[in-house]
C-alpha positions as a LaTeX table, in Angstrom:
\begin{tabular}{lrrr}
\hline
Residue & $x$ (\AA) & $y$ (\AA) & $z$ (\AA) \\
\hline
Unk1 & $-19.22$ & 44.88 & 28.12 \\
Unk2 & $-20.18$ & 46.67 & 25.12 \\
Unk3 & $-18.51$ & 45.95 & 22.04 \\
Unk4 & $-16.42$ & 47.74 & 19.44 \\
Unk5 & $-12.63$ & 48.10 & 18.38 \\
Unk6 & $-10.11$ & 48.35 & 21.08 \\
Unk7 & $-12.57$ & 47.20 & 24.03 \\
Unk8 & $-10.82$ & 44.83 & 26.01 \\
Unk9 & $-12.69$ & 41.71 & 26.84 \\
Unk10 & $-12.02$ & 38.95 & 30.01 \\
Unk11 & $-14.75$ & 36.73 & 29.45 \\
Unk12 & $-13.09$ & 33.65 & 28.37 \\
Unk13 & $-15.48$ & 31.04 & 28.81 \\
Unk14 & $-13.33$ & 27.83 & 27.43 \\
Unk15 & $-10.42$ & 27.08 & 25.76 \\
Unk16 & $-10.55$ & 24.07 & 23.14 \\
Unk17 & $-7.82$ & 22.92 & 21.16 \\
Unk18 & $-6.31$ & 25.93 & 19.23 \\
Unk19 & $-9.73$ & 27.51 & 19.67 \\
Unk20 & $-10.69$ & 30.43 & 22.36 \\
Unk21 & $-14.29$ & 31.26 & 23.32 \\
Unk22 & $-15.07$ & 34.73 & 24.36 \\
Unk23 & $-18.40$ & 35.76 & 25.57 \\
Unk24 & $-19.86$ & 39.02 & 26.28 \\
Unk25 & $-18.98$ & 40.55 & 22.81 \\
Unk26 & $-20.88$ & 43.17 & 20.89 \\
Unk27 & $-20.03$ & 44.38 & 17.40 \\
Unk28 & $-17.40$ & 41.65 & 16.69 \\
Unk29 & $-17.12$ & 40.39 & 13.11 \\
Unk30 & $-16.21$ & 37.13 & 11.07 \\
Unk31 & $-12.40$ & 37.28 & 10.04 \\
Unk32 & $-11.57$ & 40.06 & 12.60 \\
Unk33 & $-8.10$ & 40.27 & 13.70 \\
Unk34 & $-7.64$ & 39.64 & 17.71 \\
Unk35 & $-4.88$ & 40.64 & 20.21 \\
Unk36 & $-4.79$ & 38.28 & 23.33 \\
Unk37 & $-2.89$ & 39.48 & 26.37 \\
Unk38 & $-1.96$ & 36.27 & 28.84 \\
Unk39 & $-1.67$ & 36.76 & 32.48 \\
Unk40 & 2.31 & 35.93 & 32.17 \\
Unk41 & 2.53 & 39.34 & 29.96 \\
Unk42 & 2.78 & 37.67 & 26.84 \\
Unk43 & 1.03 & 38.26 & 23.78 \\
Unk44 & $-0.82$ & 36.25 & 20.92 \\
Unk45 & $-3.00$ & 36.84 & 17.99 \\
Unk46 & $-5.93$ & 35.40 & 16.62 \\
Unk47 & $-8.62$ & 35.17 & 14.00 \\
Unk48 & $-12.47$ & 35.28 & 14.68 \\
Unk49 & $-13.91$ & 31.82 & 13.18 \\
Unk50 & $-17.63$ & 32.70 & 14.13 \\
Unk51 & $-19.70$ & 35.00 & 15.96 \\
Unk52 & $-22.76$ & 33.19 & 17.90 \\
Unk53 & $-24.90$ & 35.99 & 19.41 \\
Unk54 & $-22.55$ & 37.25 & 22.11 \\
Unk55 & $-19.78$ & 34.67 & 22.08 \\
Unk56 & $-17.09$ & 34.94 & 19.60 \\
Unk57 & $-14.82$ & 31.90 & 18.37 \\
Unk58 & $-11.40$ & 32.91 & 18.31 \\
Unk59 & $-8.34$ & 30.87 & 16.35 \\
Unk60 & $-5.38$ & 31.28 & 18.17 \\
Unk61 & $-2.31$ & 31.52 & 15.80 \\
Unk62 & 0.01 & 30.41 & 18.36 \\
Unk63 & $-2.14$ & 27.89 & 19.92 \\
Unk64 & $-3.67$ & 27.93 & 23.44 \\
Unk65 & $-0.74$ & 25.80 & 25.07 \\
Unk66 & $-0.04$ & 27.51 & 28.40 \\
Unk67 & $-3.19$ & 29.73 & 28.56 \\
Unk68 & $-5.58$ & 30.28 & 31.47 \\
Unk69 & $-9.24$ & 31.18 & 31.30 \\
Unk70 & $-8.95$ & 33.72 & 34.23 \\
Unk71 & $-6.16$ & 36.44 & 33.21 \\
Unk72 & $-6.68$ & 36.54 & 29.39 \\
Unk73 & $-7.66$ & 39.61 & 28.07 \\
Unk74 & $-8.45$ & 39.84 & 24.14 \\
Unk75 & $-8.94$ & 43.02 & 22.19 \\
Unk76 & $-10.69$ & 43.05 & 18.95 \\
Unk77 & $-9.15$ & 45.27 & 16.36 \\
Unk78 & $-12.23$ & 46.12 & 14.10 \\
Unk79 & $-10.78$ & 44.83 & 10.78 \\
Unk80 & $-9.79$ & 41.41 & 8.97 \\
Unk81 & $-6.05$ & 40.39 & 9.52 \\
Unk82 & $-3.76$ & 42.52 & 7.34 \\
Unk83 & $-0.36$ & 42.40 & 5.79 \\
Unk84 & 2.15 & 44.75 & 4.38 \\
Unk85 & 2.62 & 43.96 & 0.69 \\
Unk86 & 5.22 & 45.00 & $-1.85$ \\
Unk87 & 9.00 & 43.86 & $-3.03$ \\
Unk88 & 10.25 & 43.71 & 0.52 \\
Unk89 & 9.01 & 40.28 & 0.48 \\
Unk90 & 11.38 & 39.07 & $-1.93$ \\
Unk91 & 14.42 & 37.15 & $-0.95$ \\
Unk92 & 12.99 & 36.59 & 2.68 \\
Unk93 & 12.26 & 33.36 & 4.77 \\
Unk94 & 9.30 & 33.50 & 7.21 \\
Unk95 & 7.45 & 31.23 & 9.51 \\
Unk96 & 3.71 & 29.91 & 8.76 \\
Unk97 & 2.78 & 33.69 & 10.42 \\
Unk98 & 4.76 & 35.65 & 8.06 \\
Unk99 & 7.47 & 36.14 & 11.01 \\
Unk100 & 10.97 & 36.51 & 9.93 \\
Unk101 & 12.63 & 33.26 & 10.38 \\
Unk102 & 16.30 & 34.35 & 8.35 \\
Unk103 & 17.36 & 36.50 & 11.40 \\
Unk104 & 16.23 & 39.80 & 9.39 \\
Unk105 & 14.02 & 42.56 & 10.48 \\
Unk106 & 10.09 & 42.23 & 9.94 \\
Unk107 & 8.84 & 42.84 & 6.29 \\
Unk108 & 7.54 & 46.50 & 5.41 \\
Unk109 & 5.65 & 47.40 & 2.65 \\
Unk110 & 4.31 & 50.60 & 1.11 \\
Unk111 & 0.38 & 49.07 & 1.50 \\
Unk112 & $-1.29$ & 46.53 & 3.36 \\
Unk113 & $-3.82$ & 43.76 & 2.10 \\
Unk114 & $-6.03$ & 41.34 & 3.48 \\
Unk115 & $-5.14$ & 38.03 & 3.91 \\
Unk116 & $-8.52$ & 36.58 & 3.43 \\
Unk117 & $-8.49$ & 37.87 & 0.02 \\
Unk118 & $-10.89$ & 37.07 & $-2.72$ \\
Unk119 & $-11.34$ & 34.82 & $-5.78$ \\
Unk120 & $-11.12$ & 36.68 & $-9.33$ \\
Unk121 & $-14.01$ & 38.05 & $-10.94$ \\
Unk122 & $-14.78$ & 35.63 & $-13.84$ \\
Unk123 & $-15.34$ & 38.65 & $-15.82$ \\
Unk124 & $-12.31$ & 40.24 & $-15.46$ \\
Unk125 & $-10.33$ & 37.05 & $-16.04$ \\
Unk126 & $-7.78$ & 36.95 & $-18.97$ \\
Unk127 & $-7.96$ & 33.49 & $-20.45$ \\
Unk128 & $-4.26$ & 31.72 & $-19.92$ \\
Unk129 & $-2.34$ & 31.33 & $-23.18$ \\
Unk130 & 1.20 & 31.15 & $-22.30$ \\
Unk131 & 3.57 & 28.25 & $-20.67$ \\
Unk132 & 5.52 & 28.43 & $-17.61$ \\
Unk133 & 8.72 & 26.20 & $-18.31$ \\
Unk134 & 9.89 & 24.28 & $-15.54$ \\
Unk135 & 12.96 & 22.64 & $-16.78$ \\
Unk136 & 11.22 & 19.15 & $-16.18$ \\
Unk137 & 10.61 & 17.42 & $-19.09$ \\
Unk138 & 7.58 & 15.55 & $-18.11$ \\
Unk139 & 6.11 & 18.62 & $-17.03$ \\
Unk140 & 6.95 & 21.01 & $-20.17$ \\
Unk141 & 6.18 & 18.47 & $-22.96$ \\
Unk142 & 3.39 & 16.30 & $-21.76$ \\
Unk143 & 1.51 & 18.40 & $-19.11$ \\
Unk144 & 2.62 & 21.84 & $-19.76$ \\
Unk145 & 2.02 & 24.41 & $-17.05$ \\
Unk146 & 0.09 & 27.85 & $-18.28$ \\
Unk147 & 0.26 & 31.26 & $-16.88$ \\
Unk148 & $-2.64$ & 31.52 & $-14.31$ \\
Unk149 & $-3.54$ & 27.78 & $-14.15$ \\
Unk150 & $-3.82$ & 25.43 & $-11.01$ \\
Unk151 & $-2.18$ & 22.49 & $-11.67$ \\
Unk152 & $-1.72$ & 19.97 & $-8.47$ \\
Unk153 & 0.64 & 17.27 & $-8.25$ \\
Unk154 & $-0.74$ & 13.94 & $-6.56$ \\
Unk155 & 1.63 & 11.98 & $-4.83$ \\
Unk156 & 1.89 & 9.06 & $-2.02$ \\
Unk157 & 3.84 & 8.70 & 1.17 \\
Unk158 & 7.64 & 7.90 & 0.47 \\
Unk159 & 7.39 & 9.49 & $-3.54$ \\
Unk160 & 9.99 & 12.38 & $-4.01$ \\
Unk161 & 7.06 & 14.97 & $-4.05$ \\
Unk162 & 8.86 & 17.67 & $-2.25$ \\
Unk163 & 12.08 & 17.37 & $-4.48$ \\
Unk164 & 9.91 & 17.68 & $-7.52$ \\
Unk165 & 8.12 & 20.77 & $-5.78$ \\
Unk166 & 11.46 & 22.47 & $-5.02$ \\
Unk167 & 13.19 & 21.61 & $-8.37$ \\
Unk168 & 10.08 & 23.22 & $-10.23$ \\
Unk169 & 10.21 & 25.99 & $-7.92$ \\
Unk170 & 13.97 & 26.35 & $-8.45$ \\
Unk171 & 13.93 & 26.28 & $-12.05$ \\
Unk172 & 10.69 & 27.58 & $-13.19$ \\
Unk173 & 10.91 & 30.56 & $-15.78$ \\
Unk174 & 8.32 & 32.71 & $-17.90$ \\
Unk175 & 10.29 & 33.12 & $-21.15$ \\
Unk176 & 12.45 & 36.25 & $-19.83$ \\
Unk177 & 9.62 & 38.05 & $-18.08$ \\
Unk178 & 9.82 & 39.44 & $-14.53$ \\
Unk179 & 9.07 & 36.15 & $-12.63$ \\
Unk180 & 8.89 & 35.16 & $-8.81$ \\
Unk181 & 8.50 & 32.07 & $-7.06$ \\
Unk182 & 6.21 & 32.03 & $-3.92$ \\
Unk183 & 6.62 & 28.84 & $-1.86$ \\
Unk184 & 4.51 & 27.98 & 1.28 \\
Unk185 & 5.47 & 24.77 & 3.30 \\
Unk186 & 2.91 & 23.24 & 5.64 \\
Unk187 & 3.41 & 20.67 & 8.20 \\
Unk188 & 7.20 & 20.05 & 7.07 \\
Unk189 & 9.67 & 18.22 & 9.19 \\
Unk190 & 12.83 & 20.36 & 10.31 \\
Unk191 & 14.79 & 18.09 & 7.86 \\
Unk192 & 12.48 & 18.69 & 4.88 \\
Unk193 & 12.43 & 22.66 & 5.68 \\
Unk194 & 16.08 & 22.68 & 5.62 \\
Unk195 & 16.16 & 21.03 & 2.10 \\
Unk196 & 13.73 & 23.52 & 0.93 \\
Unk197 & 15.96 & 26.47 & 2.08 \\
Unk198 & 19.01 & 24.76 & 0.85 \\
Unk199 & 17.38 & 24.05 & $-2.52$ \\
Unk200 & 15.82 & 27.67 & $-3.20$ \\
Unk201 & 18.96 & 29.36 & $-1.83$ \\
Unk202 & 20.04 & 30.79 & $-5.30$ \\
Unk203 & 16.67 & 31.77 & $-6.21$ \\
Unk204 & 16.28 & 33.49 & $-2.77$ \\
Unk205 & 19.72 & 35.20 & $-3.29$ \\
Unk206 & 18.17 & 36.58 & $-6.35$ \\
Unk207 & 15.34 & 38.24 & $-4.78$ \\
Unk208 & 12.80 & 35.78 & $-7.22$ \\
Unk209 & 11.55 & 34.05 & $-3.73$ \\
Unk210 & 9.44 & 34.24 & $-1.18$ \\
Unk211 & 9.39 & 31.34 & 1.69 \\
Unk212 & 6.96 & 30.79 & 4.18 \\
Unk213 & 7.77 & 27.40 & 6.01 \\
Unk214 & 5.38 & 26.29 & 8.66 \\
Unk215 & 6.89 & 23.13 & 10.31 \\
Unk216 & 4.97 & 20.29 & 11.85 \\
Unk217 & 5.54 & 21.17 & 15.57 \\
Unk218 & 4.38 & 24.84 & 14.98 \\
Unk219 & 0.66 & 25.28 & 16.13 \\
Unk220 & $-1.87$ & 23.55 & 13.79 \\
Unk221 & $-3.87$ & 26.73 & 13.30 \\
Unk222 & $-0.88$ & 28.48 & 11.45 \\
Unk223 & $-1.23$ & 25.80 & 8.91 \\
Unk224 & $-4.25$ & 27.56 & 7.92 \\
Unk225 & $-2.93$ & 30.90 & 7.66 \\
Unk226 & 0.23 & 30.04 & 5.66 \\
Unk227 & $-1.11$ & 29.45 & 2.14 \\
Unk228 & $-3.27$ & 32.59 & 2.49 \\
Unk229 & $-0.21$ & 34.86 & 3.25 \\
Unk230 & 1.53 & 33.33 & 0.30 \\
Unk231 & $-1.27$ & 34.02 & $-2.01$ \\
Unk232 & $-1.80$ & 37.72 & $-0.64$ \\
Unk233 & 1.94 & 38.25 & $-1.51$ \\
Unk234 & 1.51 & 36.76 & $-4.83$ \\
Unk235 & $-1.33$ & 38.60 & $-5.52$ \\
Unk236 & 0.39 & 42.18 & $-5.07$ \\
Unk237 & 3.54 & 40.86 & $-6.79$ \\
Unk238 & 1.79 & 39.83 & $-10.03$ \\
Unk239 & $-1.18$ & 42.33 & $-10.43$ \\
Unk240 & 0.52 & 45.52 & $-8.68$ \\
Unk241 & 4.35 & 45.14 & $-9.45$ \\
Unk242 & 3.45 & 43.32 & $-12.89$ \\
Unk243 & 5.75 & 39.87 & $-12.26$ \\
Unk244 & 4.52 & 36.41 & $-13.18$ \\
Unk245 & 4.22 & 34.46 & $-9.92$ \\
Unk246 & 4.21 & 30.59 & $-9.42$ \\
Unk247 & 2.70 & 29.73 & $-6.19$ \\
Unk248 & 3.82 & 26.23 & $-4.78$ \\
Unk249 & 1.93 & 24.71 & $-1.63$ \\
Unk250 & 3.04 & 21.64 & 0.08 \\
Unk251 & 1.29 & 19.83 & 1.41 \\
Unk252 & $-2.35$ & 20.62 & 0.95 \\
Unk253 & $-3.16$ & 17.27 & 2.63 \\
Unk254 & $-1.49$ & 18.66 & 5.91 \\
Unk255 & $-3.22$ & 21.83 & 5.53 \\
Unk256 & $-6.90$ & 19.94 & 5.26 \\
Unk257 & $-5.87$ & 17.68 & 8.23 \\
Unk258 & $-5.46$ & 21.09 & 10.06 \\
Unk259 & $-8.79$ & 22.53 & 8.84 \\
Unk260 & $-10.30$ & 19.19 & 10.21 \\
Unk261 & $-8.85$ & 19.26 & 13.55 \\
Unk262 & $-10.33$ & 22.84 & 13.89 \\
Unk263 & $-13.15$ & 21.81 & 12.66 \\
Unk264 & $-13.43$ & 18.84 & 15.30 \\
Unk265 & $-12.55$ & 21.44 & 18.11 \\
Unk266 & $-15.39$ & 23.80 & 17.24 \\
Unk267 & $-17.82$ & 20.76 & 17.55 \\
Unk268 & $-19.04$ & 20.71 & 13.72 \\
Unk269 & $-21.02$ & 17.99 & 12.31 \\
Unk270 & $-18.34$ & 16.08 & 10.16 \\
Unk271 & $-18.67$ & 14.86 & 6.58 \\
Unk272 & $-16.91$ & 12.42 & 4.77 \\
Unk273 & $-13.91$ & 10.84 & 6.47 \\
Unk274 & $-14.36$ & 13.36 & 9.32 \\
Unk275 & $-13.58$ & 16.22 & 7.11 \\
Unk276 & $-15.84$ & 19.19 & 7.40 \\
Unk277 & $-18.51$ & 20.03 & 4.70 \\
Unk278 & $-17.37$ & 22.85 & 3.88 \\
Unk279 & $-13.59$ & 21.53 & 2.53 \\
Unk280 & $-14.56$ & 21.92 & $-0.98$ \\
Unk281 & $-15.37$ & 25.61 & $-0.42$ \\
Unk282 & $-12.56$ & 26.21 & 1.61 \\
Unk283 & $-9.87$ & 24.74 & $-1.11$ \\
Unk284 & $-11.51$ & 26.49 & $-3.65$ \\
Unk285 & $-11.19$ & 29.96 & $-2.01$ \\
Unk286 & $-7.38$ & 29.38 & $-2.14$ \\
Unk287 & $-7.14$ & 27.62 & $-5.74$ \\
Unk288 & $-9.37$ & 29.99 & $-7.15$ \\
Unk289 & $-7.08$ & 32.98 & $-6.43$ \\
Unk290 & $-4.77$ & 32.06 & $-9.19$ \\
Unk291 & $-5.25$ & 33.52 & $-12.86$ \\
Unk292 & $-4.78$ & 36.80 & $-14.90$ \\
Unk293 & $-6.71$ & 39.83 & $-14.74$ \\
Unk294 & $-7.47$ & 41.69 & $-17.90$ \\
Unk295 & $-5.72$ & 45.06 & $-18.10$ \\
Unk296 & $-3.72$ & 44.12 & $-15.32$ \\
Unk297 & 0.09 & 42.89 & $-15.70$ \\
Unk298 & 1.45 & 39.95 & $-14.21$ \\
Unk299 & $-0.19$ & 36.61 & $-13.19$ \\
Unk300 & $-0.81$ & 34.13 & $-10.61$ \\
Unk301 & $-0.10$ & 30.14 & $-11.15$ \\
Unk302 & $-0.71$ & 27.90 & $-8.43$ \\
Unk303 & 0.95 & 24.40 & $-8.27$ \\
Unk304 & $-0.70$ & 22.79 & $-5.12$ \\
Unk305 & 1.33 & 19.39 & $-4.01$ \\
Unk306 & $-0.56$ & 16.82 & $-1.97$ \\
Unk307 & $-0.20$ & 13.48 & $-0.51$ \\
Unk308 & $-2.91$ & 10.95 & $-1.29$ \\
Unk309 & $-3.21$ & 8.58 & 2.06 \\
Unk310 & $-2.72$ & 5.21 & 1.18 \\
Unk311 & $-2.48$ & 6.29 & $-2.50$ \\
Unk312 & $-6.32$ & 6.54 & $-2.67$ \\
Unk313 & $-7.09$ & 9.04 & $-5.46$ \\
Unk314 & $-10.68$ & 9.20 & $-4.32$ \\
Unk315 & $-9.67$ & 10.13 & $-0.76$ \\
Unk316 & $-11.51$ & 13.57 & 0.10 \\
Unk317 & $-8.89$ & 15.85 & $-0.60$ \\
Unk318 & $-7.33$ & 14.66 & $-4.01$ \\
Unk319 & $-11.20$ & 14.13 & $-5.02$ \\
Unk320 & $-12.30$ & 17.74 & $-4.65$ \\
Unk321 & $-9.06$ & 19.28 & $-5.54$ \\
Unk322 & $-9.45$ & 17.64 & $-8.98$ \\
Unk323 & $-12.84$ & 19.08 & $-9.32$ \\
Unk324 & $-11.32$ & 22.53 & $-8.42$ \\
Unk325 & $-8.13$ & 22.45 & $-10.78$ \\
Unk326 & $-7.38$ & 21.94 & $-14.51$ \\
Unk327 & $-5.50$ & 18.80 & $-14.57$ \\
Unk328 & $-3.25$ & 16.86 & $-12.33$ \\
Unk329 & 0.39 & 15.65 & $-12.28$ \\
Unk330 & 0.35 & 12.09 & $-10.70$ \\
Unk331 & 3.42 & 10.47 & $-9.36$ \\
Unk332 & 3.61 & 6.51 & $-9.54$ \\
Unk333 & 5.20 & 4.25 & $-6.85$ \\
Unk334 & 5.60 & 1.75 & $-10.03$ \\
Unk335 & 7.90 & 4.09 & $-11.48$ \\
Unk336 & 9.71 & 4.96 & $-8.44$ \\
Unk337 & 10.39 & 1.39 & $-7.92$ \\
Unk338 & 11.83 & 1.13 & $-11.41$ \\
Unk339 & 14.50 & 3.87 & $-10.31$ \\
Unk340 & 13.16 & 6.72 & $-12.24$ \\
Unk341 & 12.97 & 10.30 & $-11.17$ \\
Unk342 & 10.48 & 12.03 & $-11.40$ \\
Unk343 & 8.60 & 9.11 & $-10.93$ \\
Unk344 & 5.78 & 10.84 & $-13.25$ \\
Unk345 & 2.79 & 8.50 & $-14.66$ \\
Unk346 & 2.20 & 10.38 & $-18.27$ \\
Unk347 & $-1.16$ & 8.32 & $-18.79$ \\
Unk348 & $-2.66$ & 9.52 & $-15.42$ \\
Unk349 & $-1.46$ & 13.03 & $-15.76$ \\
Unk350 & $-3.02$ & 15.85 & $-17.77$ \\
Unk351 & $-3.25$ & 19.73 & $-18.04$ \\
Unk352 & $-6.88$ & 20.89 & $-19.43$ \\
Unk353 & $-4.95$ & 24.00 & $-20.39$ \\
Unk354 & $-2.00$ & 22.90 & $-22.48$ \\
Unk355 & $-3.55$ & 23.35 & $-25.65$ \\
Unk356 & $-3.90$ & 27.01 & $-24.87$ \\
Unk357 & $-0.22$ & 27.53 & $-23.99$ \\
Unk358 & 1.53 & 25.61 & $-26.43$ \\
Unk359 & 2.46 & 25.51 & $-30.13$ \\
Unk360 & 3.65 & 28.07 & $-32.69$ \\
Unk361 & 4.43 & 31.20 & $-31.23$ \\
Unk362 & 4.33 & 29.75 & $-27.72$ \\
Unk363 & 6.47 & 27.15 & $-27.27$ \\
Unk364 & 7.22 & 25.35 & $-30.32$ \\
Unk365 & 5.15 & 24.25 & $-33.51$ \\
Unk366 & 5.63 & 20.93 & $-33.12$ \\
Unk367 & 5.06 & 20.64 & $-29.20$ \\
Unk368 & 1.06 & 19.59 & $-29.30$ \\
Unk369 & 1.42 & 16.96 & $-32.08$ \\
Unk370 & 4.28 & 15.58 & $-30.39$ \\
Unk371 & 2.85 & 15.36 & $-26.92$ \\
Unk372 & $-0.21$ & 14.02 & $-28.38$ \\
Unk373 & 1.44 & 11.18 & $-30.38$ \\
Unk374 & 3.99 & 10.01 & $-27.19$ \\
Unk375 & 1.02 & 9.64 & $-25.17$ \\
Unk376 & $-0.79$ & 7.62 & $-27.52$ \\
Unk377 & 2.33 & 5.61 & $-28.02$ \\
Unk378 & 2.95 & 4.87 & $-24.41$ \\
Unk379 & $-0.89$ & 3.83 & $-23.97$ \\
Unk380 & $-0.29$ & 1.28 & $-26.66$ \\
Unk381 & 3.14 & 0.30 & $-24.93$ \\
Unk382 & 1.25 & $-0.31$ & $-21.82$ \\
Unk383 & $-1.29$ & $-2.59$ & $-23.68$ \\
Unk384 & 1.48 & $-4.42$ & $-25.37$ \\
Unk385 & 3.45 & $-4.92$ & $-21.95$ \\
Unk386 & $-0.02$ & $-6.52$ & $-20.48$ \\
Unk387 & $-0.28$ & $-8.63$ & $-23.49$ \\
Unk388 & 3.30 & $-9.94$ & $-23.11$ \\
Unk389 & 2.76 & $-10.89$ & $-19.33$ \\
Unk390 & $-0.37$ & $-13.13$ & $-20.59$ \\
Unk391 & 1.38 & $-14.63$ & $-23.92$ \\
Unk392 & 5.17 & $-14.14$ & $-23.74$ \\
Unk393 & 7.43 & $-12.05$ & $-25.74$ \\
Unk394 & 7.62 & $-14.53$ & $-28.41$ \\
Unk395 & 4.28 & $-14.36$ & $-29.48$ \\
Unk396 & 4.67 & $-10.64$ & $-30.16$ \\
Unk397 & 4.67 & $-9.04$ & $-33.64$ \\
Unk398 & 7.86 & $-6.88$ & $-34.69$ \\
Unk399 & 5.65 & $-3.92$ & $-34.34$ \\
Unk400 & 4.38 & $-4.77$ & $-30.56$ \\
Unk401 & 8.35 & $-5.51$ & $-30.07$ \\
Unk402 & 9.27 & $-1.81$ & $-31.10$ \\
Unk403 & 6.64 & $-0.34$ & $-28.56$ \\
Unk404 & 8.05 & $-2.33$ & $-25.71$ \\
Unk405 & 11.51 & $-0.71$ & $-26.90$ \\
Unk406 & 9.77 & 2.58 & $-26.77$ \\
Unk407 & 8.73 & 2.32 & $-23.50$ \\
Unk408 & 12.29 & 1.78 & $-22.12$ \\
Unk409 & 13.63 & 4.49 & $-24.15$ \\
Unk410 & 10.96 & 7.02 & $-23.07$ \\
Unk411 & 12.06 & 6.06 & $-19.45$ \\
Unk412 & 15.78 & 6.36 & $-19.98$ \\
Unk413 & 15.97 & 9.20 & $-22.67$ \\
Unk414 & 13.07 & 11.26 & $-21.75$ \\
Unk415 & 11.74 & 10.77 & $-17.98$ \\
Unk416 & 14.67 & 10.04 & $-16.29$ \\
Unk417 & 16.09 & 13.35 & $-15.05$ \\
Unk418 & 18.54 & 14.42 & $-12.39$ \\
Unk419 & 17.03 & 16.54 & $-9.37$ \\
Unk420 & 19.32 & 19.39 & $-10.27$ \\
Unk421 & 18.76 & 19.06 & $-14.18$ \\
Unk422 & 17.35 & 22.12 & $-15.90$ \\
Unk423 & 16.46 & 20.96 & $-19.28$ \\
Unk424 & 15.35 & 23.46 & $-22.26$ \\
Unk425 & 12.16 & 22.92 & $-24.05$ \\
Unk426 & 14.08 & 22.27 & $-26.99$ \\
Unk427 & 16.12 & 19.71 & $-25.49$ \\
Unk428 & 12.95 & 17.90 & $-23.99$ \\
Unk429 & 11.11 & 17.97 & $-27.49$ \\
Unk430 & 14.06 & 16.69 & $-29.09$ \\
Unk431 & 14.19 & 13.88 & $-26.64$ \\
Unk432 & 10.66 & 13.12 & $-27.11$ \\
Unk433 & 11.28 & 12.92 & $-31.00$ \\
Unk434 & 14.20 & 10.10 & $-30.08$ \\
Unk435 & 11.18 & 8.22 & $-28.37$ \\
Unk436 & 8.78 & 8.39 & $-30.91$ \\
Unk437 & 11.11 & 7.48 & $-33.69$ \\
Unk438 & 11.89 & 4.18 & $-31.77$ \\
Unk439 & 8.56 & 3.03 & $-34.06$ \\
Unk440 & 8.07 & 2.58 & $-37.74$ \\
Unk441 & 6.51 & 5.62 & $-39.46$ \\
Unk442 & 3.30 & 3.86 & $-40.24$ \\
Unk443 & 2.94 & 3.82 & $-36.18$ \\
Unk444 & 3.17 & 7.57 & $-35.93$ \\
Unk445 & $-0.61$ & 8.82 & $-37.80$ \\
Unk446 & $-0.70$ & 11.66 & $-35.39$ \\
Unk447 & 2.06 & 13.55 & $-36.70$ \\
Unk448 & 1.66 & 15.59 & $-39.89$ \\
Unk449 & 3.89 & 14.11 & $-42.88$ \\
Unk450 & 6.04 & 17.64 & $-42.90$ \\
Unk451 & 7.13 & 16.94 & $-39.63$ \\
Unk452 & 8.31 & 13.46 & $-39.91$ \\
Unk453 & 10.22 & 14.48 & $-42.85$ \\
Unk454 & 12.01 & 17.20 & $-41.11$ \\
Unk455 & 12.80 & 14.65 & $-38.21$ \\
Unk456 & 12.69 & 11.02 & $-39.22$ \\
Unk457 & 16.01 & 9.75 & $-40.49$ \\
Unk458 & 16.34 & 8.65 & $-44.37$ \\
Unk459 & 15.61 & 5.49 & $-44.15$ \\
Unk460 & 12.61 & 6.21 & $-41.87$ \\
Unk461 & 11.41 & 8.97 & $-44.34$ \\
Unk462 & 11.33 & 6.37 & $-47.13$ \\
Unk463 & 8.97 & 4.05 & $-45.52$ \\
\hline
\end{tabular}
């Protein structure tokens, strides 16, 4: 048959995993949207992954289970997948394809946008310089999230990364400016999906949340669409409506495994650990959609969450994510074993844009100095603890013992926090000062004298 939009093709050559191979096509392009009619009368939808001569490879969003080669008819739309965009998404709960999962009507909008999207032109990017406050002390003080930043959470199986992601999504604010959260869950169990819905119910009721939930028993191909839907909705809310939008995506390892499965079905030559060679560019096509655009209101900030298989930070997913993003928040099994939530390892975590979004006029004038001094003190405390394991506490100096005390105070007074505890930045910084003043003034050389005079008690000031 000769090609063109609206022409029905019946030449299904093969069904392989989530892929459908159609031969005899003409005029069909990459990323084109397709409607698939089954011999049973049902309909499914797909996207064109590749066109080789007259054969189109279509990824079927609902999977190919129950489909037959004979009787299947495919119609290509002639355009990429587009969805309605607008404030109608706020307060809605949808599945990974954007279909309502809350019993409501389909989401409508005044305009449509391509789901594929595109990274922001670097020439038009506005440098990030204002904070997104999460209400979590370890994040707000030590690894501050900045508007327009991409800051991943590196975790491992058994650690409460989903709890932390939900807490941040529920509590995050932008200094009273219009704000929204788009939460994309991928490969979740039904228990986890219910936990996310319950934890974010208040924000959803306030029409400050868009929720996309792809569960583990949904078609694997849907997992590749979920974050793209979330980012497309977020971009319109930010750059057209004028909101500051936080996009939380969990779990990017589940997304990457779905990409690997589709790559294997296509018969592509695998790269490291059987992931496709384009894993880096595919992840970058998602992460680079965040930022601020010069002359436009709003911003898109991305918080991807990923689990490191066996806790291996050199695994391809965290390794490549680290190259693309601007820092990381690392969760630690050792901190979790001590009974502390959130189990953040402050010495393995960093935010490369933190200094651009903190300080006088942004957070608090003492913030950058306090954060730097606290990290330095914790590094010294860890060295002292290792030394104590070798030679015993009795051989340590009084100053060394104060560093050991600081580590305990840090964990109990600063790091430890309830899963629903929303701390103000002022409270978090005051707690940081309380931790630092465990040490004598001579050990706080990174803090200016005027700050020490203002915060240290009289007996410490006199030293």
